[in-house]
KEVEX-431063 format. One line per 8 residues: their letters; for each residue x, y, z of N, C-alpha, C, CB. Coordinates in steps of 0.02 Angstrom, whole numbers. Glycine has a CB too. Layout:
REM residues N
a> X:Y:Z:X:Y:Z:X:Y:Z:X:Y:Z; ... .
REM end
This chain:
REM residues 212
mkeykfti> -1285:953:-1853:-1252:902:-1833:-1187:919:-1783:-1236:868:-1893; -1193:985:-1805:-1109:1010:-1760:-1147:1034:-1664:-1055:1125:-1822; -1198:1050:-1674:-1229:1063:-1609:-1235:967:-1575:-1322:1115:-1627; -1246:943:-1601:-1262:899:-1596:-1194:843:-1563:-1295:893:-1656; -1145:853:-1586:-1085:838:-1571:-1068:871:-1509:-1043:851:-1623; -1049:929:-1528:-1067:968:-1445:-1087:930:-1395:-1126:1021:-1441; -1149:922:-1401:-1177:914:-1349:-1162:826:-1329:-1251:942:-1360; -1147:792:-1378:-1108:733:-1360:-1047:731:-1305:-1082:712:-1421 .
laaaaltl> -1009:779:-1346:-933:784:-1312:-943:813:-1240:-878:839:-1357; -988:851:-1228:-990:896:-1162:-1033:831:-1126:-1038:989:-1168; -1069:802:-1143:-1092:748:-1094:-1059:684:-1070:-1145:726:-1117; -1016:695:-1127:-959:637:-1102:-893:682:-1054:-916:593:-1190; -869:727:-1053:-845:771:-1018:-869:783:-943:-852:821:-1053; -936:782:-941:-971:775:-875:-975:716:-842:-1031:794:-878; -982:670:-877:-972:596:-863:-917:600:-815:-954:548:-930; -864:599:-874:-789:597:-849:-772:639:-797:-742:611:-899 .
aaaqlaaa> -790:684:-798:-761:732:-726:-824:720:-659:-760:841:-752; -876:698:-662:-910:661:-612:-869:592:-564:-970:634:-655; -841:555:-619:-810:480:-606:-752:526:-576:-791:413:-684; -718:578:-604:-654:573:-550:-658:601:-497:-593:597:-570; -732:639:-491:-759:671:-426:-767:602:-367:-844:714:-445; -799:560:-413:-822:506:-355:-767:460:-350:-893:463:-372; -709:460:-397:-664:391:-387:-643:398:-302:-580:390:-448; -607:339:-293:-590:334:-203:-548:293:-209:-646:309:-142 .
pkdfgpei> -490:280:-164:-444:229:-168:-494:170:-138:-370:245:-124; -478:84:-162:-492:32:-160:-494:10:-81:-451:0:-204; -540:22:-51:-551:-10:4:-576:-100:32:-592:34:20; -539:-109:65:-535:-207:60:-568:-210:134:-431:-259:56; -578:-150:168:-637:-163:213:-576:-181:290:-701:-246:176; -622:-204:345:-560:-214:397:-552:-259:418:-554:-184:446; -573:-329:411:-562:-394:427:-515:-435:387:-619:-423:427; -469:-491:415:-404:-503:388:-404:-577:392:-344:-468:427 .
svirsdai> -391:-608:345:-379:-678:323:-307:-673:331:-406:-702:246; -294:-755:368:-219:-763:381:-212:-842:345:-193:-756:476; -169:-821:287:-164:-875:237:-75:-925:259:-167:-826:143; -101:-977:284:-11:-1018:277:-16:-1077:249:34:-1040:352; 48:-1111:254:68:-1158:209:71:-1215:265:137:-1139:165; 50:-1276:246:34:-1341:279:96:-1372:267:-29:-1382:251; 155:-1372:210:182:-1387:189:268:-1384:211:154:-1371:148; 245:-1327:270:308:-1304:279:296:-1311:356:328:-1229:245 .
tlkpkqar> 365:-1328:388:363:-1332:461:434:-1290:469:358:-1418:496; 403:-1228:527:455:-1195:540:505:-1214:575:442:-1152:558; 556:-1178:585:628:-1196:625:592:-1148:692:726:-1159:580; 647:-1151:740:618:-1122:797:627:-1033:808:652:-1164:856; 684:-1012:771:698:-961:749:627:-927:713:758:-976:708; 606:-937:651:555:-936:605:498:-933:647:555:-993:558; 483:-990:696:412:-981:744:400:-932:788:400:-1032:785; 462:-892:803:459:-840:845:464:-789:796:509:-838:901 .
hfagflkr> 473:-782:753:487:-718:690:391:-732:691:557:-744:582; 366:-800:659:304:-803:655:243:-764:704:302:-865:656; 244:-785:752:232:-754:822:226:-692:813:282:-764:873; 270:-658:821:266:-577:811:217:-542:740:353:-551:800; 244:-587:675:214:-575:601:125:-575:641:240:-659:524; 109:-624:674:43:-634:669:-8:-586:725:38:-710:679; 29:-558:758:10:-500:795:5:-425:776:46:-501:840; 37:-431:699:46:-352:668:-34:-339:641:115:-348:588 .
knyfaafy> -77:-410:631:-126:-405:583:-152:-348:523:-169:-414:619; -108:-343:485:-123:-294:454:-104:-306:384:-99:-241:484; -153:-317:335:-138:-340:263:-113:-288:213:-200:-368:234; -82:-279:166:-49:-328:141:10:-355:174:-35:-312:84; 22:-427:197:84:-444:237:101:-498:196:76:-462:318; 160:-533:217:185:-570:185:253:-608:224:194:-534:128; 247:-668:242:302:-698:259:349:-745:215:283:-728:305; 408:-746:225:431:-812:179:505:-833:231:454:-786:73 .
vndavdea> 507:-897:225:567:-928:263:610:-968:224:545:-971:318; 655:-978:242:720:-1012:206:717:-1082:239:802:-969:223; 731:-1147:179:704:-1213:190:773:-1238:223:674:-1257:118; 831:-1190:227:883:-1241:234:912:-1207:307:942:-1247:160; 908:-1133:317:947:-1105:381:881:-1066:401:1027:-1052:366; 899:-1058:468:840:-1047:501:816:-943:503:860:-1089:588; 807:-925:431:793:-870:414:730:-864:407:824:-852:367; 688:-799:410:629:-784:406:633:-706:396:591:-811:463 .
fsvwgfad> 594:-686:338:588:-588:335:500:-596:305:667:-529:249; 485:-535:350:402:-531:334:397:-473:308:349:-536:395; 367:-411:286:320:-349:261:252:-374:285:321:-332:171; 230:-303:294:142:-283:333:118:-213:302:144:-266:437; 76:-215:304:47:-134:272:50:-122:220:76:-75:289; 72:-147:164:67:-131:95:6:-137:72:106:-167:56; 13:-84:29:-48:-60:-26:-29:-107:-90:-45:36:-50; 11:-143:-114:9:-177:-189:30:-262:-148:86:-133:-264 .
lnlarqaa> -6:-281:-174:-18:-376:-150:44:-382:-186:-100:-437:-187; 78:-414:-229:125:-417:-276:194:-411:-232:112:-360:-332; 189:-329:-225:259:-293:-210:260:-318:-127:260:-192:-226; 216:-322:-95:233:-348:-30:259:-414:-24:179:-345:9; 233:-474:-72:267:-529:-86:328:-525:-102:242:-559:-126; 357:-480:-157:413:-483:-169:464:-437:-133:411:-479:-227; 432:-398:-71:472:-376:-37:500:-431:20:445:-319:-17; 453:-468:27:455:-513:86:511:-570:64:374:-547:102 .
lkgcqevs> 515:-591:-3:561:-635:-30:625:-612:-34:543:-655:-88; 628:-557:-60:706:-516:-60:722:-495:13:705:-437:-111; 691:-471:44:731:-498:116:750:-548:152:712:-486:155; 702:-589:131:722:-675:151:793:-691:129:668:-737:108; 809:-681:41:854:-694:31:915:-649:55:845:-707:-19; 897:-587:77:961:-536:93:984:-580:155:939:-440:115; 941:-596:209:960:-627:292:987:-685:276:895:-642:352; 956:-738:202:990:-799:224:1057:-814:188:944:-858:214 .
kgqgtcra> 1082:-730:172:1157:-722:122:1177:-801:88:1238:-691:182; 1117:-796:31:1147:-855:-23:1122:-921:-17:1223:-867:-17; 1112:-958:52:1111:-1021:74:1023:-1031:77:1158:-1029:150; 1018:-1084:42:949:-1121:40:899:-1101:-2:919:-1119:98; 837:-1091:-6:795:-1053:-44:750:-1025:-10:768:-1083:-91; 702:-969:-20:663:-925:30:586:-962:-30:692:-807:33; 528:-956:23:474:-979:7:416:-952:51:481:-1043:7; 367:-948:22:295:-915:37:276:-946:116:230:-944:-31 .
ysemlpkg> 285:-937:163:241:-966:216:193:-937:241:268:-981:263; 170:-897:259:116:-851:262:98:-771:237:111:-852:316; 48:-773:201:3:-694:192:-48:-668:251:-52:-699:121; -58:-600:242:-128:-576:290:-166:-557:210:-114:-485:364; -209:-561:189:-261:-533:165:-325:-504:178:-269:-558:140; -358:-469:136:-411:-447:169:-460:-520:176:-444:-381:128; -517:-513:213:-559:-557:232:-604:-585:150:-608:-516:297; -589:-639:116:-653:-643:47:-597:-627:16:-733:-586:34 .
mapstksa> -543:-627:-11:-507:-630:-49:-463:-684:-53:-487:-586:-47; -463:-700:-114:-451:-771:-116:-369:-778:-127:-496:-806:-178; -338:-827:-110:-259:-837:-90:-220:-839:-154:-244:-909:-47; -253:-869:-209:-243:-876:-279:-225:-784:-318:-324:-918:-308; -275:-741:-282:-252:-679:-317:-189:-651:-323:-280:-634:-295; -161:-645:-395:-110:-620:-415:-81:-554:-395:-119:-622:-467; -145:-501:-387:-108:-429:-379:-169:-390:-361:-65:-396:-451; -164:-358:-321:-211:-309:-292:-196:-240:-278:-230:-331:-237 .
fglgkgnr> -208:-184:-289:-190:-117:-241:-232:-86:-226:-151:-68:-263; -233:-44:-161:-286:-9:-138:-250:10:-62:-362:-56:-140; -300:9:-22:-278:35:60:-251:-24:112:-353:69:103; -208:-30:123:-170:-48:151:-209:-42:236:-106:-12:127; -223:-106:266:-265:-98:333:-245:-34:365:-254:-159:386; -173:-18:366:-163:42:406:-185:109:374:-91:47:424; -166:110:326:-185:177:271:-265:188:275:-162:158:177; -309:131:288:-370:122:266:-396:146:337:-390:46:235 .
evflgayq> -357:140:402:-389:183:472:-372:248:468:-361:160:547; -317:258:442:-306:338:437:-345:383:400:-247:353:413; -351:329:327:-399:398:285:-459:400:314:-418:392:198; -484:343:333:-566:337:361:-565:379:422:-596:252:385; -516:401:440:-509:406:514:-486:495:529:-442:343:543; -427:492:533:-377:565:550:-399:608:473:-264:543:556; -376:569:416:-390:615:367:-462:643:358:-370:587:311; -510:589:364:-581:629:345:-597:679:407:-652:570:335 .
eaqkaegy> -585:664:454:-595:717:515:-559:789:483:-550:686:598; -505:779:467:-451:863:445:-475:884:369:-338:843:436; -525:856:346:-560:878:281:-633:924:309:-582:799:228; -650:933:358:-674:977:397:-645:1051:374:-658:956:467; -598:1075:371:-572:1133:364:-588:1140:281:-492:1136:391; -595:1222:292:-615:1234:231:-570:1236:173:-644:1284:235; -570:1200:123:-507:1228:55:-513:1149:36:-399:1267:82; -460:1119:2:-449:1086:-15:-403:1019:2:-447:1114:-42 .
gafaispa> -401:952:-8:-364:906:38:-346:865:-25:-408:866:107; -302:808:-9:-275:761:-30:-234:684:10:-240:798:-62; -242:644:-20:-214:580:21:-184:539:-24:-266:537:58; -105:528:-14:-66:502:-53:-49:450:-27:-22:536:-70; -20:391:-72:7:326:-17:61:309:-77:-64:244:11; 102:252:-50:154:221:-92:151:152:-93:218:239:-72; 178:104:-131:141:43:-141:165:14:-90:147:5:-203; 217:36:-56:227:-3:40:177:13:84:297:27:91 .
yqfgysfg> 184:50:131:148:63:176:145:148:200:170:16:224; 193:187:174:185:245:193:124:301:154:252:265:189; 117:338:195:66:382:166:76:462:193:-8:351:187; 31:490:145:28:555:175:-34:588:177:71:596:146; -62:655:192:-112:691:177:-95:770:197:-171:660:211; -166:789:169:-160:865:155:-231:907:177:-144:876:69; -239:967:208:-306:989:200:-309:1061:207:-350:958:247; -350:1116:198:-348:1169:196:-311:1211:163:-347:1177:236 .
wvneaear> -299:1179:99:-279:1215:39:-308:1256:5:-266:1184:3; -274:1312:-41:-315:1351:-66:-344:1330:-137:-284:1410:-65; -296:1280:-142:-287:1253:-221:-295:1181:-240:-218:1266:-245; -321:1152:-278:-299:1058:-271:-224:1063:-285:-343:993:-342; -181:1097:-349:-140:1063:-344:-80:1076:-261:-116:1075:-416; -81:1115:-229:-55:1125:-164:-80:1071:-117:-72:1193:-139; -142:1065:-117:-137:1009:-84:-135:920:-101:-181:1023:-54; -126:912:-178:-83:863:-190:-8:884:-200:-108:830:-245 .
atavsyce> 13:915:-206:103:908:-184:115:902:-126:151:964:-197; 77:936:-81:79:933:1:60:876:12:38:981:43; 20:803:5:18:761:26:64:717:7:-28:752:24; 87:726:-69:130:686:-97:218:685:-48:131:718:-182; 218:743:-38:273:770:8:285:733:87:254:850:19; 206:734:104:221:701:185:230:617:166:138:716:254; 217:605:98:226:515:82:285:489:66:188:486:23; 329:563:52:390:541:19:434:551:83:414:585:-53 .
agvaeala> 419:595:130:452:605:190:463:528:236:404:662:231; 425:498:208:399:428:256:451:373:220:296:400:244; 433:373:154:464:351:105:540:352:134:448:393:42; 575:428:136:648:434:146:674:411:215:667:506:137; 622:402:256:626:374:342:649:293:323:530:378:397; 605:255:288:602:199:264:659:186:228:551:192:232; 668:199:192:760:196:149:828:213:212:769:288:69; 812:269:255:877:261:277:892:192:325:893:326:313 .
glniegra> 843:161:327:855:90:359:892:36:334:800:61:367; 891:38:253:921:23:219:994:-9:191:907:51:213; 1021:-58:163:1078:-42:150:1082:-17:67:1120:-102:171; 1142:2:38:1129:34:-26:1083:-12:-73:1198:51:-60; 1104:-69:-63:1076:-134:-105:977:-126:-104:1109:-225:-51; 989:-119:-38:906:-125:-40:858:-60:-42:884:-163:26; 909:-3:-48:872:61:-68:886:53:-158:911:143:-22; 912:45:-188:937:18:-256:861:-20:-285:1013:-46:-244 .
warskglt> 848:-86:-246:791:-136:-246:726:-86:-236:800:-198:-179; 721:-64:-190:653:-14:-181:642:0:-238:655:53:-142; 681:65:-262:660:108:-320:658:92:-389:694:155:-320; 679:11:-388:670:-21:-467:596:-47:-464:731:-93:-489; 577:-63:-372:510:-112:-403:467:-30:-383:476:-214:-342; 483:31:-403:416:85:-388:402:102:-303:336:42:-419; 436:57:-267:407:78:-196:422:137:-140:416:27:-163; 444:168:-193:455:248:-162:425:300:-202:533:271:-156 .
rckvvdvt> 391:289:-249:333:323:-300:275:332:-243:304:265:-376; 257:398:-232:186:425:-197:148:443:-242:187:484:-149; 81:416:-260:27:455:-289:-25:473:-244:-3:421:-342; -57:519:-267:-126:519:-228:-174:488:-261:-153:584:-213; -238:454:-216:-283:422:-220:-348:445:-202:-268:378:-195; -344:526:-171:-393:526:-161:-388:609:-156:-415:477:-111; -435:644:-164:-432:752:-172:-501:753:-142:-431:807:-280; -508:788:-96:-563:831:-69:-558:875:-116:-559:861:2 .
rpae> -629:911:-130:-643:995:-154:-693:1026:-110:-675:1005:-234; -688:1076:-105:-738:1127:-63:-822:1106:-98:-710:1229:-82; -843:1118:-57:-921:1082:-76:-941:1181:-128:-999:1051:39; -968:1163:-176:-1002:1214:-214:-1052:1244:-207:-1012:1201:-257 .
REM end
């Protein structure tokens, strides 16, 4: 009986280890869908802002406009869909200075994702390109590597480290450096809001281990 229990536990441990090794960040693919509201007519300044927004072509992205004053705010390249929406709304409210109401006008989503999707987390399009390109190329170096992202658009990666802990810590450090640079461009309230929403937290989403 003891031998049987040990076999079951060992099998479970091996299955879990295999799952951890095979785990990879959610990849939504390269194609983008632009969703927009037909119920809102853009004001002149908003229309100019939206033209620039369309050129980004980088999900997850959100564009919010004010219904009373000619103000708008957008974000793009986020890893977290719901936080992209919240950040665009917060930015619109800030630039509107308490006037009117901010509403969603447009989003950029991975192609095939339903506009009604409430939440999603994975590689934003910009992070995806780095993950599949420079990061994978760097992993040709011998040793451990890691890729870390924030819920916004920051990322960091490492390669060639002697152990997994160093690889993870280095990737997170590079990601946090990007976060710090982004925070420097915000005011005190903006920084506090970003921290309260977890936008400043970087986490490792991939680890590369040496072949055995």
